[in-house]
C-alpha positions, 0 to 999 in steps of 0.5 A: 992780675991785671985787668987794664992789660987785659982790656987792651990786650982784647979791645982790638977784638970789637973790629971782627963784630958789629953793633945790634943796628936792627935797633936803631938805638943801639946802632948808634952805640960806639963799638970801640968800647970794652969794660969789665968788673970782677966781684971776688967773693972770698974777699968781697973785693970789686975791682973795674977796668976800661969801660966799666961805669958806661950804662948800656941796654941790658937786653937779653940779660933782662930774661935772667931776671924775669925768670927768677922773677917768675920763679919766685912769684910762681914757683919753679914747677909751675913756671917750667910747665910752660917753658921748657930747658932744652937747647936750640940750634936755631937763633935766639929770635927763630920760630923754627923749633917749635915749628919743626918740633911741634912742640907746646912750649918754647924750648928755654927761657933764654931765646926770645919766644921762651923769654916772652912767654916767661914774661907773659906768666907775670904780666897779668900781677906785675907792672913793670916798675915791679921788675925794675925794683927787683933788678935794683935790689938783686944787682944793687943798683938803684940806678938802674933805669928804663931808658925811653928812646931805646924802649920805643926803639925796641917797640918799633922794630920788635915785629919779629918779637910780635910774630913769636907771640902771637904764634905762641897765643895761637898755640894756646901757650900764652894766655895772657894779653899779648900787648901788656906782655910785650910792652914789659918785655921790650921795657926789660930789655931797656933797662941800663946797667953797668958791668958793676951792675951785672958783676953783682948779680953774677955774685949773687947767683955764684953765692947761692942766692945770697947777696954778698953785700949784705948777707941776705938770701935774695933768691932761693938756692934752687932758683940760682942753681937753675939759672946757672944751669940754663946760662951755661947751657943756653945762655950764649945761644948757639955759642953756648957749647962752644963757650962751655968748652973753652971758657966753662963759666955760667954767662948770659949775654945780651945785644947791648953788649953785656955778659953777666958771669957767674963763678960758683962760690969765686966770683961775679963777673960783668963785662962791656963791650957792643960789637957783636959776633953772627951769634949775638954775643960781645966779641971782644967780651967773650975774648976777654972773658976767656983770658979772665977764666984762664988767669983766674982758674974759674973754668968749671969743669977743671 
């Protein structure tokens, strides 16, 4: 498979999307970028093409990392007492699913409300540096860092996330300090990664929680299975069902333009292209992933 050829084919798709302009620093990112890294679990080979070494904001892909950290610290049972694992027909930053259904938990850990609550569960006993160090470890990338400008941009425009947090506090869903929880949440979204970082994370998940670069178990098998199932059902927000049918690979997106994909026992895939579709997913990135999944025959339903 010629990754460079697939980059050339799919890059023009970026014209159909827009960068996340509601976050000022992300609005400045050049939309004409597309990069990919594949980690082959059978050969342990890593192949990249395009803008694979560009650092970009991890954004909502950080929800995978904090969920894994929360499970590691608190256990699966405790975490899912506070957040469900259901799909939602509303936007990732909507409050409606909680209001209309009058639920006492957010619907899943990958919508903003669920992610904020997950972060709040660990905020009391976890400093942001703990999450950063964990991210560096499971992404096998010691160069992941907090971008202070993006963090301040997130924080200054994060009123909708604050409203979700205070709504949950009013319903007694969040018990820890709101300011501290949101501070960590905005910071985790502002970590800077590459497609290689994400391919390594995808490979860890695809390899049942064992790091293929050193054969050490970094997360439990149950945690890896849980996260992959949530990536498949809710990782691409309202597009999750469509992409399950068309692509069939557990995937989580971020509005920074990243995609992390875990093809069980086969590949970890990291993709970057910052122009987004209406659902908040990388438009050229998903087009590229569809081609890769077809060529490698990694649709888990076939």
